[in-house]
N, C-alpha and C positions, 0 to 999 in steps of 0.2 A: 375496958380493952375484952376482944372474943379470946378465949381460952387457947383458940385452934391457934393465934395468932403469938400467942403467949411461947405454944408449945414451939411454932417453928422459926421464933427468934431465936430457942435453945437449939434448935437442931441446927440451925445455919453459925450460931457462934461454935460446935461440936465441929462441924466443918471447916470452921477457920482453924481449928488447932488440929483438925486430920491435914490440912494443906501444909502447916507448918511442921508434922513427919515428915510429909512427902519431900519438903523441900530439904528437909535436914538429916532425912534419915542416913545414918551410917553406911548400910548397904542397901542391893538391890531387894533385898525380900522385905526390908523393914517398907523402902518407899510403895512395894507392892501393897502390903498390907495398907497402910492408909490410903492409895487409892481404893480399895473395894470398901475401907471404911466411907471414904465418901461418897460411893456410889450407894452405899447401902442406906447413907444418911439422906441422899437425895430421893430415891426411891422414898423411904418414907414422910421427907417435907412432901411429894407432890400426894402421896396419899391424904398426908394433915390438910393438904390444898384443896383438895378435891373435896374432902367432907366438910372443911370450913363453907366451902361458893357452894355446897350441893351439886355438882358436877361430875359426871361418871367417866368423862373422858379422861381426867386425868387418873383414875384409877387403872385405865384402857392404859394407858400411855406406861404407868408403873411399872405394870406388868408386864411391859415388852421390854423395857428398857432393863427387870429387874432379869428379864431372860437375855439379854446383850450382854450385861455384864457378866454375867455368872461364867457362857460362854467365852467372853475374855479375858477372864482369871483361869479359866483353864490353860487354853493357850498360854498365856503368861509360864504358869507356873511347868507347863511341857517346855519351853524354851529355857526356863532356868536349871530344868531340871538335865539340861542337855540333848533333850532327843529332838528328832527335827518336826518341822510340825506339817 
């Protein structure tokens, strides 16, 4: 089995653990951190998949997804702080 695929399986396992944190998080900030962790792991898995398949498009999509994830995290943090969007 390809080492990249083994790493992808481990990343998917980490995503499953983060989903549990999102579902069971006792507070809203815990859930936001879990969601941000999932976004980061999805970005890492897209990059790993792109390297494994030798396709640059997955890395380009991961860069765009990372930017959107960052902006979304900023909006959520601003909302939780009590400020207007």
